[in-house]
C-alpha positions, -999 to +999 in steps of 0.1 A: -407-024+004-410-035+040-397-016+069-395-016+107-386+012+130-384+020+167-380+056+179-368+064+214-385+033+226-386+025+263-403-001+284-405-002+322-426-025+345-438-007+375-411+011+395-383-013+384-354-004+361-362+000+324-361-032+303-355-010+273-343+026+274-344+051+245-338+025+217-339+038+181-332+021+148-348+020+113-344-004+084-362-008+051-359-027+018-343-062+019-316-078+040-311-094+074-304-075+106-291-093+137-304-081+171-277-093+194-275-094+232-274-118+261-305-132+278-323-103+295-309-076+272-343-066+259-344-084+225-377-102+229-393-071+246-384-051+215-401-076+192-432-078+214-434-040+213-431-040+175-460-065+170-482-049+197-480-076+223-467-050+247-473-012+249-443+010+252-437+032+283-423+058+259-416+061+222-430+044+192-426+011+172-436+009+136-441-020+111-443-008+075-450+027+089-479+016+111-480+012+149-494-021+160-509-006+191-529+018+169-538-004+140-527-040+146-543-055+115-526-032+090-493-032+109-491-070+109-507-077+075-474-081+057-453-094+086-444-129+097-433-132+134-418-160+155-415-147+191-406-168+222-408-202+204-446-206+202-458-243+203-481-254+175-513-272+188-502-308+195-534-324+184-532-309+148-511-324+121-485-304+102-508-294+073-536-284+097-512-263+117-501-243+087-537-242+073-549-224+104-523-197+098-531-194+062-568-189+069-560-164+096-540-144+070-571-145+047-554-166+020-578-183-005-579-221-003-557-229-034-531-204-022-530-219+012-522-253-003-495-238-025-480-220+005-481-252+026-462-271-001-437-242-005-429-240+032-428-278+035-401-280+009-383-249+021-378-262+056-379-299+049-408-304+073-421-338+085-449-354+065-479-332+064-501-358+080-479-363+110-494-350+143-475-321+160-475-339+193-454-367+179-426-344+165-393-336+181-386-302+195-365-292+164-393-304+141-419-283+160-396-253+158-394-257+121-432-259+118-435-227+138-409-210+115-429-222+085-460-207+100-443-173+101-435-177+064-471-185+053-483-160+027-447-149+020-447-117+041-420-092+031-410-085+068-400-112+092-394-108+129-376-139+143-368-144+179-339-169+183-351-189+152-325-216+156-331-223+193-336-260+200-324-271+166-297-297+160-267-288+139-282-301+106-314-282+112-295-250+121-277-252+087-310-257+069-326-227+086-295-205+080-296-215+043-333-207+042-328-172+058-299-164+035-321-171+005-350-151+019-330-120+028-325-113-009-360-099-012-373-099+024-365-077+054-355-098+084-349-088+121-334-118+138-327-118+175-300-140+189-274-144+216-250-163+193-225-142+174-219-171+150-255-175+140-259-138+132-226-136+113-237-165+091-270-148+081-271-111+088-257-081+069-262-056+097-261-060+135-276-041+164-258-048+197-281-043+228-270-045+264-291-039+295-319-024+274-296+001+255-283-001+220-245-001+222-235-004+185-251-006+151-228-016+122-223-040+094-216-075+105-182-077+087-170-046+104-182-057+138-167-092+134-134-076+124-135-053+154-141-083+178-120-110+162-091-095+144-069-095+175-075-131+184-067-163+166-073-199+175-046-224+167-052-262+168-024-286+166-025-322+153-017-335+188-015-322+224+009-294+231+024-289+265+021-255+282+059-250+282+061-252+244+037-223+240+056-200+264+078-183+238+047-171+219+042-146+247+070-126+232+049-118+201+015-118+217-003-103+247-020-135+259-019-172+252-048-193+267-054-231+265-088-239+251-080-277+251-048-297+251-046-292+213-062-258+209-050-224+220-064-189+218-038-162+211-044-124+216-021-101+197-020-066+181-041-076+151-015-066+124-009-089+094+029-090+102+022-103+137-003-128+124+023-142+100+049-143+127+025-162+150+017-188+123+054-194+116+061-197+153+032-222+158+044-243+129+078-247+147+060-260+178+042-288+159+020-296+129-008-270+127-043-285+120-061-251+120-052-215+123-081-190+121-098-160+137-114-169+170-151-176+169-161-159+201-193-165+221-213-134+228-202-132+263-165-132+252-173-106+226-188-084+253-155-084+272-140-070+241-167-045+232-180-030+264-149-014+276-144+003+242-179+018+240-180+054+251-199+060+284-224+083+267-234+056+241 
């Protein structure tokens, strides 16, 4: 079974403030763990420390029980990593790009060919003979992700794996990761709550280099979204028509002329009352928990985190 662990991990550059400060978590077995935070929160730094691209100022980072800064070969042997969107060599074709990775992993020739075919089918890659330099950004990203899967390593460290992908490609990658997490251990960094909620079972919330929360995704999503619903009407709704909802909610905000975000106490009784009230305003096209951006989620989460967290 694969594992990754960081213990009281800190990273500081010079005399500046710490990029990471006393971060600790450990996971083993199978599943997908989301590492959530805005740009600059310390997500990529953590992954670099895990694979030995950086040395910690304090603390330790282990992959399968081994520190990459002490024994990089054994630490990374059963690990696939995609960090900071590496670009495949533009002069190579798709097959050559994956072949390089297979040989670096020490795979025999026939296994490399099988792995290339497996990854090609798994991520619907462009034709194997197509040159990398001719591919779109999303296609290159999928080739890079395929490279991290070569050899079928049990541990995957993925830094914003859906960055630069179009909606169809995002769905494909999410479907792939959902399949892999059944028998792989995945640490997936992201600043998009939706992406993590679609793939991950557990979540680590990091902010300004500190871990704020660690919890199951379903519990965190409930904490963030249970008190807000988005209602979308068939047609535009004037502001005046929504005013009486304020009697049964704490805030009503227009997202568009048809869509409104309503904050309330989160109880089932109030949710039913809001739906009934909205149906009196006009035909309701959609009524569901709000899908918040990470920044909006932070406004909900940060004030509720104890100062000593």
